[in-house]
FIDREN-291470 format. One record per residue: x, y, z of N, C-alpha, C in turn; residue in three letters. Coordinates in steps of 0.02 Angstrom, whole numbers, padded with zeros to 5 digits, always signed. Layout:
! residues N
XYZXYZXYZALA/...
END
This chain:
! residues 440
+05628+05825+03801+05685+05798+03838+05746+05844+03832LEU/+05754+05876+03774+05809+05924+03767+05801+05982+03816ARG/+05738+06005+03823+05725+06059+03871+05741+06037+03942ILE/+05721+05975+03959+05737+05949+04026+05812+05950+04038PHE/+05851+05925+03991+05924+05922+04000+05954+05992+04005HIS/+05926+06039+03966+05950+06108+03969+05937+06137+04039PHE/+05876+06126+04065+05860+06152+04131+05902+06117+04185GLN/+05910+06053+04178+05949+06014+04228+06021+06039+04232TYR/+06050+06053+04174+06121+06072+04172+06133+06145+04188ASN/+06082+06187+04181+06093+06259+04188+06051+06292+04243ARG/+06013+06252+04279+05974+06278+04335+05996+06242+04399ASN/+06036+06275+04439+06067+06241+04497+06016+06218+04548SER/+05961+06256+04557+05909+06237+04605+05875+06173+04582VAL/+05858+06170+04517+05824+06111+04491+05871+06050+04492TYR/+05933+06060+04475+05980+06005+04475+05988+05977+04546GLN/+05994+06021+04595+06001+06000+04664+05939+05962+04687SER/+05880+05985+04666+05817+05951+04684+05817+05880+04656TYR/+05835+05873+04592+05837+05806+04561+05887+05761+04597CYS/+05943+05788+04614+05994+05748+04648+05971+05724+04717GLN/+05933+05766+04752+05906+05746+04817+05854+05690+04809HIS/+05823+05686+04750+05776+05632+04737+05811+05570+04708LEU/+05877+05574+04703+05918+05520+04674+05899+05507+04601ASN/+05882+05561+04566+05864+05557+04495+05923+05580+04453ILE/+05946+05538+04408+06001+05555+04364+05973+05575+04295LYS/+06001+05628+04267+05976+05654+04204+05977+05601+04149ALA/+06029+05559+04149+06035+05510+04095+05983+05454+04101GLU/+05949+05450+04159+05897+05398+04167+05828+05421+04142ASP/+05821+05485+04127+05756+05512+04105+05749+05501+04030ILE/+05700+05459+04012+05692+05441+03941+05622+05458+03913ARG/+05575+05474+03957+05508+05491+03934+05484+05554+03969THR/+05434+05585+03939+05405+05646+03968+05379+05633+04039LEU/+05348+05574+04049+05318+05558+04114+05369+05552+04169GLU/+05432+05540+04153+05484+05531+04204+05515+05596+04227GLU/+05500+05651+04193+05530+05715+04211+05501+05738+04277ILE/+05542+05752+04328+05516+05773+04394+05494+05846+04393PRO/+05441+05861+04430+05417+05929+04438+05454+05963+04495PHE/+05473+06025+04485+05500+06065+04540+05440+06096+04578LEU/+05431+06082+04643+05375+06111+04680+05376+06187+04677PRO/+05317+06217+04669+05315+06290+04662+05336+06325+04727ILE/+05336+06288+04783+05358+06318+04846+05431+06341+04844SER/+05470+06312+04797+05540+06332+04791+05547+06405+04770PHE/+05496+06431+04735+05500+06501+04714+05492+06548+04773PHE/+05471+06522+04831+05468+06562+04891+05534+06563+04929LYS/+05575+06513+04919+05635+06504+04960+05700+06509+04921THR/+05698+06506+04855+05759+06506+04814+05752+06554+04755HIS/+05809+06575+04728+05810+06610+04664+05814+06557+04609GLU/+05758+06545+04577+05756+06492+04526+05773+06524+04459VAL/+05833+06512+04435+05856+06543+04373+05890+06490+04329LYS/+05876+06492+04265+05911+06450+04217+05963+06492+04182THR/+06026+06476+04192+06085+06515+04174+06092+06573+04223THR/+06148+06605+04223+06159+06663+04266+06142+06726+04227GLU/+06103+06771+04258+06084+06833+04224+06059+06884+04275PHE/+06059+06946+04255+06027+06999+04294+05956+07007+04268GLU/+05906+06998+04309+05837+06999+04285+05815+07068+04260PRO/+05779+07068+04204+05749+07130+04179+05684+07145+04215GLU/+05650+07092+04240+05589+07100+04278+05590+07051+04336LEU/+05555+07068+04390+05544+07021+04445+05470+07021+04461THR/+05437+06965+04451+05367+06959+04467+05358+06926+04535PHE/+05307+06948+04571+05290+06918+04636+05219+06891+04633ARG/+05207+06836+04669+05141+06807+04671+05093+06853+04710SER/+05028+06845+04696+04979+06888+04730+04972+06869+04803SER/+04961+06804+04817+04959+06780+04886+04903+06809+04927GLY/+04904+06793+04991+04856+06821+05038+04894+06853+05095THR/+04859+06894+05134+04891+06933+05187+04931+06888+05233THR/+04994+06907+05246+05035+06873+05295+05073+06813+05268GLY/+05062+06794+05206+05096+06734+05181+05161+06754+05146MET/+05205+06705+05137+05268+06716+05103+05256+06716+05028GLN/+05283+06765+04992+05271+06772+04921+05322+06733+04880TYR/+05298+06710+04823+05344+06681+04773+05369+06737+04728SER/+05427+06728+04698+05451+06776+04649+05482+06739+04591GLN/+05476+06769+04532+05503+06740+04471+05546+06794+04437HIS/+05608+06776+04425+05656+06823+04395+05655+06813+04320LEU/+05643+06868+04284+05633+06865+04211+05696+06890+04175ILE/+05724+06846+04135+05785+06864+04099+05772+06910+04041LYS/+05718+06897+04003+05704+06933+03941+05632+06957+03940ASP/+05621+07021+03956+05553+07048+03960+05518+07046+03893ALA/+05554+07058+03839+05524+07059+03773+05498+06989+03753GLN/+05534+06937+03772+05512+06869+03757+05447+06854+03794LEU/+05443+06875+03858+05380+06863+03895+05323+06902+03864TYR/+05335+06963+03844+05283+07005+03813+05258+06973+03749ARG/+05305+06948+03708+05286+06914+03646+05244+06852+03660GLN/+05263+06815+03712+05228+06754+03729+05156+06768+03750SER/+05145+06818+03793+05077+06831+03818+05032+06859+03762LEU/+05060+06898+03716+05020+06925+03661+05001+06870+03612LEU/+05048+06826+03596+05032+06771+03551+04980+06724+03581GLU/+04985+06713+03645+04936+06669+03679+04867+06700+03675SER/+04861+06765+03688+04796+06798+03684+04768+06795+03613PHE/+04809+06810+03564+04786+06809+03494+04760+06740+03474ARG/+04793+06688+03499+04772+06620+03481+04700+06606+03501HIS/+04679+06632+03558+04612+06617+03584+04561+06671+03567PHE/+04581+06735+03564+04532+06789+03559+04544+06837+03501TYR/+04598+06829+03464+04609+06872+03407+04650+06934+03424GLY/+04645+06984+03382+04686+07044+03387+04665+07087+03447ASP/+04712+07103+03492+04694+07146+03550+04668+07215+03529PRO/+04687+07239+03469+04666+07305+03447+04590+07310+03436SER/+04555+07252+03434+04483+07252+03424+04445+07264+03489GLU/+04480+07261+03546+04446+07261+03611+04461+07324+03652TYR/+04414+07339+03697+04427+07384+03752+04436+07340+03814THR/+04488+07354+03853+04504+07313+03912+04490+07353+03976PHE/+04449+07323+04019+04435+07351+04085+04462+07303+04137LEU/+04495+07329+04188+04528+07285+04237+04505+07303+04307ALA/+04466+07257+04338+04444+07265+04407+04490+07222+04451LEU/+04549+07249+04466+04602+07209+04497+04632+07245+04558LEU/+04591+07261+04608+04618+07300+04664+04675+07267+04700PRO/+04672+07204+04712+04725+07171+04749+04791+07174+04712ASN/+04788+07170+04646+04849+07171+04606+04877+07242+04598TYR/+04831+07291+04590+04853+07360+04582+04885+07387+04646LEU/+04866+07359+04703+04890+07384+04767+04958+07356+04786GLU/+04983+07309+04747+05050+07282+04761+05092+07285+04697GLN/+05157+07286+04706+05201+07294+04649+05220+07226+04618LYS/+05247+07230+04558+05279+07172+04526+05229+07116+04510ASN/+05170+07133+04486+05120+07084+04468+05126+07066+04394SER/+05132+07001+04379+05134+06979+04310+05068+06992+04275SER/+05012+06989+04312+04946+07002+04282+04941+07075+04260LEU/+04964+07122+04302+04962+07193+04283+05007+07206+04224ILE/+05065+07173+04222+05110+07180+04164+05074+07157+04101TYR/+05038+07101+04105+05000+07076+04048+04946+07126+04027MET/+04910+07154+04076+04857+07202+04060+04887+07263+04025MET/+04944+07286+04049+04976+07344+04017+04993+07329+03945GLU/+05019+07269+03932+05037+07250+03864+04975+07246+03819ALA/+04921+07218+03843+04860+07212+03803+04828+07280+03791LEU/+04827+07323+03842+04799+07390+03833+04840+07431+03785MET/+04906+07422+03787+04949+07458+03741+04935+07437+03669HIS/+04927+07371+03658+04911+07347+03591+04842+07368+03569LYS/+04796+07372+03617+04727+07392+03601+04724+07466+03579SER/+04754+07509+03619+04754+07580+03604+04686+07613+03614GLY/+04637+07578+03643+04570+07606+03651+04570+07660+03706ALA/+04535+07716+03693+04535+07771+03741+04498+07754+03806LYS/+04455+07703+03803+04416+07685+03862+04448+07629+03904ASP/+04507+07606+03884+04542+07558+03926+04552+07588+03995ASN/+04549+07546+04048+04560+07575+04114+04559+07524+04170GLY/+04588+07547+04226+04590+07507+04287+04539+07534+04338TYR/+04514+07488+04378+04465+07507+04430+04485+07473+04495TYR/+04480+07512+04550+04493+07484+04616+04426+07467+04649LEU/+04397+07515+04683+04333+07503+04717+04278+07551+04691TYR/+04292+07587+04638+04245+07635+04609+04197+07598+04562ASN/+04153+07558+04591+04108+07515+04552+04058+07555+04511HIS/+04037+07612+04536+03989+07653+04497+04021+07676+04432GLU/+04084+07697+04434+04119+07717+04373+04123+07659+04324ASP/+04138+07600+04350+04142+07541+04306+04074+07525+04276LEU/+04022+07530+04315+03954+07516+04290+03936+07563+04233TYR/+03949+07628+04242+03933+07677+04190+03974+07665+04127GLN/+04037+07645+04136+04079+07631+04078+04054+07570+04040LYS/+04032+07518+04075+04004+07459+04042+03941+07477+04004LEU/+03898+07519+04032+03837+07541+03996+03856+07578+03932LEU/+03905+07622+03937+03927+07660+03878+03953+07615+03823GLN/+03996+07567+03842+04026+07522+03793+03974+07475+03762LEU/+03926+07454+03803+03871+07412+03776+03831+07451+03725ARG/+03814+07513+03742+03773+07554+03696+03810+07571+03632ASN/+03877+07575+03636+03918+07588+03577+03935+07525+03539ASN/+03910+07467+03564+03924+07403+03532+03999+07390+03524LYS/+04037+07409+03574+04109+07400+03574+04127+07333+03605GLN/+04169+07294+03569+04194+07231+03597+04234+07246+03660LYS/+04215+07215+03715+04244+07232+03780+04262+07170+03820THR/+04318+07174+03854+04337+07121+03900+04347+07152+03969ILE/+04313+07122+04018+04321+07143+04088+04362+07089+04124LEU/+04419+07111+04150+04463+07066+04188+04451+07080+04262TRP/+04437+07028+04301+04424+07042+04372+04448+06987+04418GLY/+04476+07008+04475+04492+06960+04527+04426+06938+04560VAL/+04422+06877+04583+04358+06847+04603+04321+06888+04654THR/+04354+06908+04709+04318+06943+04762+04292+07010+04738PHE/+04328+07043+04693+04306+07109+04668+04245+07102+04622ALA/+04245+07050+04580+04186+07038+04538+04125+07025+04580LEU/+04132+06987+04634+04076+06974+04679+04053+07037+04714LEU/+04100+07079+04735+04082+07142+04766+04040+07184+04718ASP/+04060+07187+04655+04023+07224+04604+03954+07194+04594PHE/+03952+07126+04590+03889+07092+04576+03837+07101+04632ALA/+03859+07115+04693+03812+07125+04748+03773+07190+04741GLU/+03799+07238+04703+03768+07304+04700+03746+07325+04630HIS/+03770+07291+04579+03755+07312+04510+03736+07251+04468TYR/+03694+07264+04418+03675+07213+04370+03667+07246+04302GLN/+03694+07213+04251+03691+07240+04184+03680+07183+04135ILE/+03642+07196+04083+03630+07145+04031+03675+07161+03972ASP/+03732+07128+03969+03783+07143+03918+03809+07076+03891PHE/+03767+07040+03852+03786+06972+03830+03848+06968+03786PRO/+03867+07024+03754+03928+07023+03713+03992+07033+03754GLN/+03984+07051+03816+04041+07062+03860+04078+06996+03874LEU/+04144+06998+03874+04184+06941+03897+04209+06956+03966ILE/+04189+06916+04015+04210+06925+04084+04262+06872+04101VAL/+04321+06895+04120+04375+06851+04141+04380+06850+04216PHE/+04372+06792+04246+04383+06783+04318+04453+06754+04326GLU/+04496+06791+04362+04566+06771+04366+04581+06728+04427THR/+04529+06714+04468+04539+06669+04524+04561+06703+04588GLY/+04540+06674+04643+04566+06695+04708+04523+06743+04746GLY/+04509+06726+04809+04475+06771+04854+04526+06815+04891MET/+04590+06795+04890+04645+06833+04920+04631+06851+04993LYS/+04597+06805+05028+04583+06816+05099+04525+06864+05111GLY/+04493+06891+05058+04440+06940+05067+04371+06908+05077ARG/+04362+06847+05049+04298+06812+05054+04311+06738+05063ARG/+04259+06702+05084+04264+06630+05088+04265+06600+05018LYS/+04304+06548+05009+04305+06513+04945+04237+06482+04931GLU/+04219+06477+04867+04157+06444+04848+04169+06403+04785MET/+04128+06353+04774+04136+06312+04714+04120+06353+04653VAL/+04151+06335+04596+04146+06375+04536+04074+06378+04509LYS/+04036+06324+04516+03968+06325+04490+03928+06381+04522GLU/+03934+06388+04588+03898+06441+04624+03924+06510+04604GLU/+03990+06517+04603+04021+06580+04585+03999+06603+04515LEU/+04005+06558+04466+03991+06577+04397+03917+06591+04386TYR/+03874+06558+04424+03802+06572+04418+03788+06644+04441ASP/+03819+06665+04495+03811+06734+04519+03836+06784+04467ILE/+03895+06771+04439+03925+06818+04392+03887+06820+04326LEU/+03864+06763+04302+03825+06763+04239+03763+06807+04246ARG/+03729+06801+04302+03668+06841+04313+03685+06915+04321LYS/+03740+06931+04353+03758+07001+04365+03776+07038+04301ALA/+03811+07003+04255+03834+07036+04194+03792+07019+04133PHE/+03744+06973+04140+03701+06956+04084+03739+06921+04028GLY/+03787+06879+04046+03828+06845+03996+03813+06770+03998VAL/+03823+06736+03940+03809+06663+03939+03861+06621+03974PRO/+03924+06646+03977+03978+06608+04007+04027+06654+04042ASP/+04062+06627+04090+04117+06662+04122+04182+06631+04098ILE/+04226+06672+04073+04291+06648+04048+04341+06650+04105HIS/+04395+06614+04096+04447+06612+04148+04516+06623+04117SER/+04557+06658+04154+04628+06665+04136+04666+06636+04194GLU/+04705+06584+04180+04743+06550+04232+04816+06567+04222TYR/+04842+06608+04265+04912+06627+04260+04947+06615+04326GLY/+05010+06597+04322+05048+06585+04383+05115+06621+04379MET/+05129+06660+04430+05195+06692+04434+05250+06640+04428CYS/+05241+06582+04462+05294+06532+04464+05304+06498+04395GLU/+05249+06488+04358+05254+06454+04293+05264+06501+04235LEU/+05254+06567+04247+05262+06617+04195+05218+06598+04135LEU/+05155+06585+04148+05112+06560+04094+05043+06589+04098SER/+05009+06591+04041+04938+06607+04038+04902+06549+04004GLN/+04844+06532+04031+04801+06483+03998+04731+06511+04000ALA/+04693+06500+03948+04625+06528+03943+04574+06472+03938TYR/+04515+06486+03965+04460+06438+03960+04395+06477+03953SER/+04351+06451+03911+04286+06482+03902+04233+06447+03944LYS/+04254+06414+03998+04207+06382+04044+04215+06307+04044GLY/+04178+06273+04087+04174+06200+04088+04234+06168+04122GLY/+04282+06146+04082+04339+06109+04108+04379+06151+04157ILE/+04387+06216+04143+04425+06259+04189+04392+06261+04258LYS/+04325+06263+04259+04290+06263+04323+04308+06201+04363GLU/+04308+06143+04329+04324+06080+04363+04396+06081+04389ALA/+04442+06107+04349+04512+06110+04371+04522+06156+04430LEU/+04486+06213+04430+04491+06258+04487+04467+06224+04551ASP/+04411+06189+04546+04384+06154+04605+04432+06098+04627ASN/+04463+06065+04578+04511+06012+04594+04570+06040+04633TRP/+04596+06097+04612+04652+06128+04647+04634+06145+04719GLY/+04573+06170+04731+04551+06185+04799+04548+06122+04841ILE/+04521+06068+04812+04515+06005+04848+04583+05978+04868LEU/+04631+05980+04822+04698+05954+04838+04729+05995+04893VAL/+04728+06061+04887+04758+06104+04938+04727+06093+05007ARG/+04661+06082+05008+04626+06072+05072+04643+06006+05105ASP/+04670+05958+05067+04681+05891+05095+04755+05871+05099HIS/+04800+05918+05087+04871+05901+05093+04886+05880+05165VAL/+04918+05822+05173+04936+05797+05238+04881+05761+05275GLY/+04823+05751+05244+04768+05716+05278+04790+05644+05292HIS/+04782+05620+05354+04808+05554+05371+04774+05496+05337PRO/+04714+05505+05311+04677+05450+05279+04687+05448+05203SER/+04725+05495+05177+04732+05501+05104+04792+05460+05080LEU/+04781+05420+05028+04836+05380+05001+04849+05395+04928CYS/+04805+05431+04894+04816+05449+04823+04766+05503+04804ALA/+04783+05542+04753+04737+05591+04724+04707+05562+04661TYR/+04641+05569+04653+04606+05541+04594+04559+05594+04567VAL/+04579+05632+04516+04536+05685+04490+04475+05660+04451PRO/+04481+05603+04417+04426+05577+04377+04414+05504+04392PHE/+04351+05483+04385+04332+05414+04396+04290+05390+04337ASN/+04314+05337+04304+04277+05305+04249+04255+05354+04195GLU/+04295+05406+04185+04283+05454+04131+04218+05493+04139SER/+04191+05497+04201+04131+05537+04211+04146+05610+04196TRP/+04104+05642+04157+04112+05712+04139+04160+05723+04081GLY/+04197+05672+04061+04244+05677+04005+04234+05616+03960ILE/+04175+05610+03930+04158+05548+03894+04201+05533+03833PRO/+04234+05584+03806+04275+05574+03745+04349+05574+03761ASP/+04367+05558+03823+04437+05562+03844+04482+05517+03803ILE/+04455+05463+03775+04499+05417+03738+04534+05451+03680HIS/+04501+05501+03649+04531+05531+03588+04528+05607+03587HIS/+04489+05639+03632+04479+05711+03629+04539+05747+03662ASP/+04573+05788+03622+04635+05819+03646+04622+05868+03703GLU/+04567+05906+03701+04552+05953+03755+04541+05917+03821GLU/+04503+05861+03818+04490+05823+03879+04554+05788+03904GLN/+04595+05764+03858+04659+05735+03878+04703+05788+03911ILE/+04706+05847+03882+04746+05901+03912+04721+05919+03981ASP/+04654+05919+03990+04625+05936+04055+04645+05884+04107ALA/+04642+05820+04087+04661+05767+04134+04735+05772+04153MET/+04777+05786+04104+04848+05793+04119+04862+05854+04162ASN/+04823+05907+04153+04831+05966+04195+04810+05951+04267GLU/+04756+05911+04275+04734+05891+04342+04789+05850+04376ALA/+04819+05805+04338+04874+05765+04364+04933+05810+04385TYR/+04953+05855+04340+05010+05899+04354+04995+05946+04412ALA/+04933+05971+04416+04915+06016+04470+04923+05983+04538MET/+04899+05921+04543+04906+05885+04606+04979+05874+04624ALA/+05021+05858+04574+05092+05847+04587+05127+05912+04608LYS/+05105+05969+04579+05135+06033+04598+05118+06051+04670ARG/+05056+06038+04689+05033+06057+04756+05060+06010+04809ILE/+05059+05944+04794+05081+05895+04843+05114+05836+04805ASP/+05179+05835+04805+05214+05782+04768+05232+05723+04812ASP/+05200+05718+04871+05215+05663+04917+05170+05603+04905THR/+05116+05611+04867+05068+05556+04856+05061+05542+04781LEU/+05046+05479+04763+05034+05463+04693+04968+05494+04668PRO/+04964+05502+04603+04904+05529+04571+04880+05478+04519VAL/+04817+05459+04524+04785+05415+04474+04741+05459+04431ILE/+04758+05467+04368+04725+05517+04327+04651+05502+04315SER/+04633+05439+04306+04564+05421+04289+04552+05350+04315ASN/+04524+05344+04373+04518+05279+04404+04470+05234+04364ASP/+04494+05175+04347+04451+05128+04311+04477+05111+04242GLY/+04486+05163+04200+04508+05152+04132+04524+05219+04098TRP/+04546+05216+04037+04561+05275+03995+04606+05325+04030GLU/+04660+05299+04060+04708+05342+04095+04756+05375+04046MET/+04783+05432+04067+04835+05467+04028+04899+05463+04071THR/+04925+05520+04093+04981+05518+04140+04955+05492+04207LYS/+04987+05443+04235+04963+05415+04298+05020+05381+04335THR/+05019+05385+04401+05071+05353+04441+05055+05280+04456ASP/+04991+05262+04452+04970+05193+04461+04918+05177+04408MET/+04918+05115+04385+04867+05092+04338+04811+05061+04379VAL/+04756+05098+04386+04701+05077+04430+04643+05053+04387ALA/+04627+04989+04391+04580+04957+04346+04518+04934+04384ILE/+04459+04940+04352+04396+04915+04379+04377+04852+04340HIS/+04361+04799+04377+04343+04736+04344+04301+04695+04393ASN/+04237+04686+04377+04192+04649+04422+04180+04577+04399TYR/+04222+04553+04354+04216+04483+04334+04231+04438+04395GLU/+04184+04395+04413+04193+04353+04473+04205+04280+04457SER/+04197+04260+04393+04211+04191+04373+04286+04185+04359ASP/+04322+04152+04404+04395+04148+04398+04416+04112+04335VAL/+04375+04066+04311+04392+04031+04248+04393+04079+04189LYS/+04352+04130+04192+04352+04182+04140+04406+04234+04155VAL/+04413+04251+04219+04458+04306+04239+04531+04290+04226LEU/+04554+04230+04244+04626+04215+04241+04654+04221+04170LYS/+04624+04190+04118+04652+04199+04051+04646+04272+04027PRO/+04593+04306+04048+04587+04377+04029+04644+04417+04058PHE/+04659+04408+04123+04713+04446+04155+04781+04430+04124LEU/+04791+04368+04104+04854+04350+04070+04861+04388+04004GLU/+04808+04390+03965+04809+04427+03902+04818+04502+03914ASP/+04784+04526+03965+04789+04597+03982+04860+04617+04000GLN/+04892+04576+04041+04961+04591+04062+05008+04591+04002SER/+05000+04542+03958+05043+04538+03899+05033+04598+03853GLU/+04970+04618+03844+04955+04675+03801+04985+04740+03830SER/+04977+04748+03895+05004+04808+03927+05080+04810+03921LEU/+05113+04754+03932+05186+04752+03927+05210+04767+03856GLU/+05171+04747+03807+05189+04761+03737+05169+04831+03714ARG/+05134+04867+03758+05112+04934+03739+05053+04934+03693GLY/+05014+04880+03693+04956+04873+03649+04893+04893+03686GLU/+04840+04914+03649+04776+04929+03682+04749+04869+03719PRO/+04725+04881+03780+04700+04827+03821+04637+04849+03857SER/+04589+04804+03863+04526+04821+03896+04532+04811+03971HIS/+04495+04850+04011+04499+04842+04084+04464+04779+04110PRO/+04411+04757+04075+04375+04697+04095+04347+04664+04032TYR/+04327+04601+04036+04303+04566+03976+04246+04602+03941PRO/+04252+04608+03875+04200+04639+03832+04190+04714+03848ASP/+04237+04746+03879+04231+04817+03895+04233+04859+03831ALA/+04193+04912+03826+04196+04957+03768+04253+05007+03772PRO/+04288+05008+03828+04341+05057+03840+04409+05022+03843THR/+04462+05063+03848+04530+05036+03854+04561+05062+03919TYR/+04613+05027+03941+04647+05047+04003+04679+05116+03995VAL/+04708+05130+03937+04740+05195+03925+04705+05233+03869PHE/+04706+05298+03874+04681+05341+03820+04728+05338+03760ALA/+04704+05360+03704+04743+05358+03642+04808+05397+03650GLU/+04863+05366+03632+04928+05398+03636+04966+05385+03701GLY/+04935+05347+03746+04967+05331+03810+04973+05256+03818TYR/+05022+05235+03856+05034+05163+03863+05065+05148+03932ARG/+05063+05087+03950+05091+05063+04013+05167+05073+04013PHE/+05193+05100+04068+05265+05111+04072+05293+05086+04138SER/+05266+05030+04162+05293+04999+04221+05265+05022+04287GLY/+05212+05063+04286+05181+05085+04349+05152+05025+04386GLN/+05146+05031+04453+05111+04978+04491+05039+04972+04467PRO/+05016+04910+04460+04946+04897+04442+04906+04883+04505LYS/+04848+04914+04511+04803+04897+04566+04733+04884+04538ILE/+04698+04838+04569+04628+04827+04551+04588+04869+04601ILE/+04565+04928+04579+04537+04976+04626+04461+04970+04633SER/+04429+04928+04593+04359+04908+04604+04351+04836+04581GLU/+04330+04792+04626+04317+04722+04608+04275+04690+04662PHE/+04259+04627+04654+04219+04587+04701+04145+04607+04694PHE/+04120+04650+04737+04051+04675+04731+03997+04622+04741GLY/+04011+04571+04779+03962+04518+04789+03910+04537+04842LEU/+03849+04519+04829+03797+04523+04880+03785+04452+04905SER/+03761+04447+04966+03746+04383+04998+03671+04376+05003LEU/+03645+04321+04975+03572+04312+04970+03538+04322+05037VAL/+03564+04293+05089+03528+04293+05153+03526+04361+05188LYS/+03569+04409+05166+03569+04475+05198+03537+04528+05154THR/+03515+04511+05093+03486+04560+05048+03416+04580+05072LYS/+03400+04643+05063+03334+04668+05081+03305+04710+05024THR/+03240+04712+05018+03207+04755+04969+03233+04745+04899GLY/+03251+04801+04867+03276+04799+04798+03353+04800+04797LYS/+03384+04776+04851+03456+04776+04854+03488+04732+04800GLY/+03549+04750+04781+03583+04713+04728+03659+04714+04739TRP/+03692+04670+04704+03765+04669+04700+03784+04655+04628GLY/+03847+04664+04611+03868+04649+04542+03858+04574+04527TYR/+03870+04534+04579+03859+04461+04574+03828+04439+04640VAL/+03794+04383+04639+03760+04360+04699+03790+04294+04724GLU/+03804+04290+04789+03828+04228+04820+03772+04198+04862ALA/+03761+04133+04854+03705+04101+04888+03722+04078+04959LYS/+03787+04076+04975+03806+04055+05042+03869+04091+05064SER/+03881+04091+05130+03941+04123+05157+04003+04087+05129VAL/+03999+04021+05123+04056+03983+05097+04073+04005+05026ARG/+04022+04011+04984+04034+04033+04915+04061+04105+04913ALA/+04036+04146+04958+04057+04216+04963+04132+04220+04977TYR/+04155+04184+05028+04226+04184+05046+04269+04150+04994LEU/+04243+04096+04965+04282+04060+04914+04295+04106+04854LYS/+04245+04143+04833+04253+04189+04777+04304+04243+04793THR/+04300+04271+04853+04346+04324+04873+04418+04299+04872TYR/+04430+04241+04902+04498+04213+04903+04524+04201+04832ARG/+04482+04174+04789+04503+04156+04722+04519+04219+04681ALA/+04480+04272+04690+04494+04334+04654+04560+04364+04676LEU/+04572+04367+04741+04636+04394+04766+04695+04354+04738LEU/+04688+04288+04738+04742+04245+04713+04756+04258+04639LYS/+04702+04268+04599+04710+04280+04527+04745+04347+04515ALA/+04727+04399+04551+04758+04464+04541+04831+04464+04565TYR/+04843+04430+04620+04913+04426+04644+04957+04390+04593LYS/+04930+04337+04562+04969+04299+04514+04989+04340+04453ALA/+04949+04391+04436+04965+04433+04378+05000+04497+04397GLU/+05028+04499+04457+05072+04555+04475+05038+04618+04499GLY/+04974+04614+04518+04941+04674+04544+04971+04690+04613PHE/+04985+04753+04624+05020+04774+04684+04973+04789+04742ALA/+04909+04797+04728+04862+04814+04780+04791+04810+04755GLY/+04744+04823+04800+04673+04817+04781+04630+04859+04827TYR/+04571+04876+04802+04521+04912+04841+04454+04877+04828CYS/+04424+04849+04880+04366+04806+04873+04302+04847+04872VAL/+04256+04828+04828+04188+04854+04831+04146+04804+04870THR/+04124+04822+04929+04141+04881+04965+04138+04865+05039GLN/+04154+04911+05083+04156+04895+05154+04087+04881+05182PHE/+04038+04924+05167+03972+04917+05197+03917+04926+05145ALA/+03861+04892+05154+03802+04902+05112+03780+04975+05117ASP/+03762+05003+05059+03740+05073+05057+03675+05077+05017THR/+03619+05088+05051+03554+05090+05020+03542+05028+04978TYR/+03527+05036+04914+03510+04978+04873+03573+04938+04852GLN/+03632+04969+04856+03693+04934+04837+03717+04892+04897GLU/+03699+04829+04897+03709+04786+04955+03763+04734+04941GLN/+03823+04760+04929+03880+04716+04914+03939+04730+04960ASN/+03925+04747+05022+03978+04761+05070+03999+04700+05109GLY/+04056+04706+05144+04077+04653+05191+04030+04651+05252PHE/+04001+04710+05267+03955+04714+05324+03889+04745+05300VAL/+03837+04733+05337+03772+04762+05319+03772+04837+05336THR/+03717+04870+05320+03712+04942+05332+03719+04958+05406ALA/+03696+04913+05450+03704+04924+05522+03767+04892+05549ASP/+03815+04879+05504+03883+04858+05521+03888+04788+05552ARG/+03846+04743+05530+03850+04674+05552+03887+04633+05498LYS/+03942+04599+05516+03981+04562+05467+03939+04507+05433PRO/+03949+04499+05368+03913+04447+05331+03950+04380+05334LYS/+04015+04383+05345+04056+04323+05349+04108+04333+05404ALA/+04145+04282+05418+04195+04285+05471+04246+04340+05457SER/+04252+04387+05502+04302+04441+05495+04372+04411+05494VAL/+04383+04360+05533+04449+04328+05536+04465+04295+05469GLU/+04414+04264+05436+04425+04233+05372+04443+04285+05319ALA/+04410+04341+05321+04426+04395+05274+04496+04422+05287ILE/+04514+04429+05351+04581+04453+05369+04634+04406+05342ARG/+04623+04341+05348+04673+04292+05324+04680+04297+05248ARG/+04623+04306+05214+04626+04312+05141+04665+04374+05120ALA/+04654+04429+05155+04691+04490+05140+04766+04482+05154ASN/+04781+04449+05209+04852+04440+05228+04889+04397+05178LYS/+04853+04352+05144+04885+04306+05097+04902+04340+05030ALA/+04875+04401+05019+04887+04434+04955+04961+04454+04948PHE/
END
């Protein structure tokens, strides 16, 4: 919070942005309330905290024809210290490594923060075989063979399109090599999902994993990953960018029911990944809310989105009352009766966000079921079907839920709990369902 106030008071662009959002500095009391400055501002404004003459000016890599971002650096030595300490934390002493850089797009333009970082690491390394490569892939291949045969610890840094260009013509079995993919096709190739990309690169270099270095000119930061979560975050960023402004989109949801992050309740790395997914979406598009983990075990989130398929209102109503009280008190609360999970991950609590029931109902109707079809609960008649739906909406409205998302619109294969059948025939009166929805 002290950093926020320092930035607010000494960065005129940030202060003006907050004021346009009608945000007052004295009203910010938690980390979650601090507004993000969109990175697009680095394209249109000089974003500086205090007045100074920059020692360095970094520009984003970008793609052909686009407007570049720039970051003005007050203290070059501080940035150098930061990048070296970050590298040491993850990989140890730079002097143990030989650094090879396949970065044609960056070498061909000036003021790259990545090239500045490579220069700093190579200087600390002092290895005679350190070097940059543009399109001379044969020279790079021979150097990799030499370093492998000499059993020299080696890191190859490469922009995505250049690594793929190399992989199309060369293959080497060098399992001790660390390959860093820095991201971006830079308009040279079509984007591809990380799983496909990393499979190609693993085979080309004979390595068990592809590492990633995530750096941003605008954020002046480096982050490292040895695979897994970073791949998911990269794909998430692509998805968000591809859907900005989509007319059918009402929220961004990077995770659902903790799939792929089973230890999110207490695992710090998984919690950090979820928070980065949340922050990434906000940086790219701050016009829509972000639900960090739909269903339960949320961290930073703009809405509390809960899944609960309890259909017995006599059970549901007292449970929702207890749930609301627990959330208001900041106590651990379950998303549904007897759930093994909690609404929030460890260290996070309700802070007044809108609550929505984003999965509920899920009833199948006996007379429309076919084969091995199922629903979370079964209704024996249309009357019972509609009665349950109305009662559930009434219960959630009474406990202050701001919205809902019903499971589901249409039957899908064996999951036959839609309002309509697979061939889009309504199971109950559409007008009756409309009236129930309008009453919420």
